[in-house]
C-alpha positions as CSV (number, residue, x, y, z in Angstrom):
1,M,3.8,-16.3,-14.3
2,I,2.4,-15.5,-17.7
3,Y,0.2,-12.5,-18.6
4,Y,-1.5,-12.8,-22.0
5,R,-4.4,-12.0,-24.3
6,T,-6.9,-14.9,-24.3
7,D,-7.7,-14.8,-28.0
8,G,-7.8,-12.1,-30.8
9,H,-7.4,-8.4,-30.4
10,P,-10.7,-7.6,-28.7
11,S,-10.4,-10.5,-26.3
12,S,-9.7,-10.3,-22.6
13,W,-6.3,-10.3,-20.8
14,T,-5.5,-12.6,-17.9
15,Y,-2.6,-14.3,-16.1
16,R,-1.6,-17.8,-14.9
17,I,0.9,-18.8,-12.3
18,S,3.0,-22.0,-12.1
19,D,4.8,-23.1,-8.9
20,D,6.2,-26.3,-10.6
21,N,8.0,-25.0,-13.7
22,G,4.9,-25.1,-15.9
23,K,3.6,-28.5,-15.2
24,S,0.4,-27.0,-13.7
25,W,-1.1,-23.5,-13.7
26,T,-3.5,-21.6,-11.6
27,G,-5.2,-18.3,-12.4
28,P,-7.8,-15.8,-11.3
29,K,-11.6,-16.6,-11.3
30,N,-12.2,-13.7,-13.8
31,D,-10.1,-12.3,-16.5
32,V,-8.4,-9.0,-15.7
33,T,-9.6,-6.8,-18.5
34,D,-12.1,-7.2,-21.3
35,L,-12.8,-3.7,-22.8
36,D,-15.3,-4.8,-25.4
37,I,-17.9,-6.3,-23.0
38,N,-20.9,-4.3,-21.9
39,G,-21.5,-2.3,-25.1
40,A,-18.0,-1.3,-26.2
41,F,-18.0,-3.8,-29.1
42,E,-14.6,-4.4,-30.7
43,W,-12.6,-2.4,-28.2
44,S,-9.3,-3.9,-27.2
45,S,-6.2,-3.0,-25.2
46,Y,-2.5,-3.3,-25.4
47,H,-0.7,-4.0,-22.1
48,S,2.7,-3.8,-20.5
49,K,3.4,-5.4,-17.1
50,L,6.1,-5.6,-14.5
51,V,6.3,-7.8,-11.4
52,S,7.1,-6.0,-8.2
53,K,10.5,-6.5,-6.6
54,D,9.1,-8.9,-4.0
55,G,7.1,-10.9,-6.6
56,R,3.8,-10.3,-4.8
57,F,2.3,-7.8,-7.2
58,L,1.9,-7.3,-10.9
59,H,1.9,-3.7,-12.2
60,V,-0.1,-3.3,-15.4
61,A,-0.3,-0.3,-17.8
62,F,-2.5,-0.3,-20.9
63,V,-3.9,1.8,-23.7
64,A,-7.3,1.5,-25.4
65,Y,-7.9,0.8,-29.1
66,D,-11.0,0.6,-31.3
67,D,-10.4,-2.6,-33.3
68,N,-13.0,-1.4,-35.8
69,K,-13.3,-4.8,-37.6
70,A,-16.2,-3.3,-39.6
71,N,-13.7,-0.9,-41.1
72,D,-16.0,2.0,-40.5
73,P,-14.0,5.1,-41.3
74,A,-16.1,7.2,-39.0
75,R,-14.9,5.2,-36.0
76,F,-11.2,6.1,-36.8
77,Y,-12.0,9.8,-37.1
78,N,-9.8,11.7,-34.7
79,P,-11.2,15.2,-33.8
80,R,-7.8,16.5,-32.7
81,Y,-6.2,15.9,-36.1
82,K,-9.4,16.2,-38.1
83,Q,-8.7,13.0,-40.0
84,A,-8.7,9.2,-39.6
85,A,-6.1,7.9,-37.1
86,N,-5.6,4.3,-36.2
87,M,-4.2,4.8,-32.7
88,K,-4.2,3.7,-29.1
89,Y,-5.4,6.2,-26.6
90,N,-5.0,7.2,-22.9
91,L,-3.0,5.6,-20.2
92,Y,-4.5,3.2,-17.7
93,Y,-3.0,1.6,-14.6
94,I,-3.9,-1.3,-12.3
95,K,-2.0,-3.4,-9.8
96,I,-2.8,-7.1,-9.1
97,N,-2.1,-8.9,-5.9
98,L,-0.8,-12.2,-7.2
99,Q,-1.7,-14.0,-3.9
100,T,-5.3,-12.7,-3.4
101,E,-6.2,-11.9,-7.0
102,E,-7.3,-8.4,-5.9
103,V,-7.1,-5.8,-8.6
104,V,-6.8,-2.2,-7.5
105,N,-6.4,1.1,-9.3
106,A,-3.7,3.8,-8.7
107,D,-5.7,5.0,-5.6
108,G,-5.9,1.5,-4.1
109,E,-9.6,1.1,-4.8
110,T,-10.6,-2.5,-5.4
111,L,-12.0,-3.1,-8.8
112,R,-14.4,-5.8,-10.2
113,T,-13.0,-7.9,-13.0
114,P,-13.0,-8.1,-15.9
115,I,-12.5,-4.4,-16.3
116,D,-14.6,-3.1,-19.2
117,L,-14.0,0.2,-21.1
118,A,-16.4,2.2,-18.9
119,L,-14.7,1.0,-15.7
120,A,-11.3,1.6,-17.2
121,N,-12.2,5.1,-18.2
122,S,-13.8,6.0,-14.8
123,K,-11.4,4.2,-12.4
124,C,-8.2,3.2,-14.1
125,M,-7.3,6.1,-16.4
126,I,-4.3,8.1,-15.1
127,W,-3.9,10.2,-18.3
128,D,-6.6,11.2,-20.7
129,T,-4.4,11.9,-23.8
130,K,-7.2,14.0,-25.4
131,W,-7.0,12.2,-28.7
132,R,-3.2,12.1,-28.9
133,G,-2.4,8.6,-29.6
134,A,0.3,5.9,-29.3
135,G,1.5,3.1,-31.4
136,V,2.6,0.9,-28.5
137,P,1.8,0.7,-24.8
138,P,4.0,2.5,-22.3
139,T,7.0,1.1,-20.5
140,I,6.7,0.6,-16.8
141,L,9.5,1.4,-14.3
142,L,9.4,0.9,-10.6
143,D,11.1,3.4,-8.2
144,E,13.0,2.4,-5.0
145,N,9.7,2.2,-3.2
146,D,8.1,-0.1,-5.8
147,K,5.9,2.8,-7.1
148,P,5.2,2.7,-10.8
149,C,6.2,5.3,-13.3
150,F,5.9,5.1,-17.1
151,I,7.6,6.2,-20.4
152,H,4.8,6.8,-22.9
153,V,5.3,7.9,-26.5
154,I,2.3,9.8,-28.0
155,S,1.5,12.0,-30.9
156,E,1.7,15.8,-30.5
157,E,0.8,18.6,-32.9
158,T,0.5,16.3,-35.9
159,L,0.2,12.5,-36.3
160,Q,3.8,12.4,-37.4
161,D,5.1,14.4,-34.4
162,H,5.6,12.5,-31.1
163,R,7.1,13.1,-27.7
164,Y,8.4,10.7,-25.0
165,Y,6.7,11.4,-21.7
166,Y,7.9,10.4,-18.2
167,V,4.7,9.9,-16.2
168,R,4.9,9.7,-12.4
169,R,3.1,10.3,-9.2
170,E,4.7,11.8,-6.1
171,N,3.2,11.4,-2.6
172,G,-0.3,10.3,-3.9
173,Q,-0.7,13.6,-5.8
174,A,-1.9,14.0,-9.4
175,W,0.0,12.2,-12.1
176,R,2.7,14.4,-13.6
177,R,4.0,14.3,-17.1
178,N,7.4,15.6,-18.2
179,Y,9.0,15.3,-21.6
């Protein structure tokens, strides 16, 4: 299985599966994410992924980023830090059934694909970082029940300060963050 960005930064993400050591590949009818469709021009995402222990599911975490190819300084303005900040924001999670191609959010709700920025913000976001940003996507870990948790490094009081957060959910409750 490969999971990849289909072209440049604002392009979609998808996956392909091979059952014959890469001689042939199959994949989903639609790409998984494409944040810049439906009006969010030049938005992209950075992903991490981890296959479930039984190989049936793909856990995907991602962060959103304004690619800002027009180099418009106003688009990089961060109200938290009151200056330009070229960062990746929030924490999103989806789970893909590799046999059926069904994509669900953390609550098990089936999502249409490709997931755009509006859908990601309304259905996939597990942490609104409130303008605190990251340089890289989070790391995914799976607990003994194949439930995801994450290590996410984001900015804090200043752009130079950062903290490592452990993000997890217990018994379907709200996502908790500890550092």
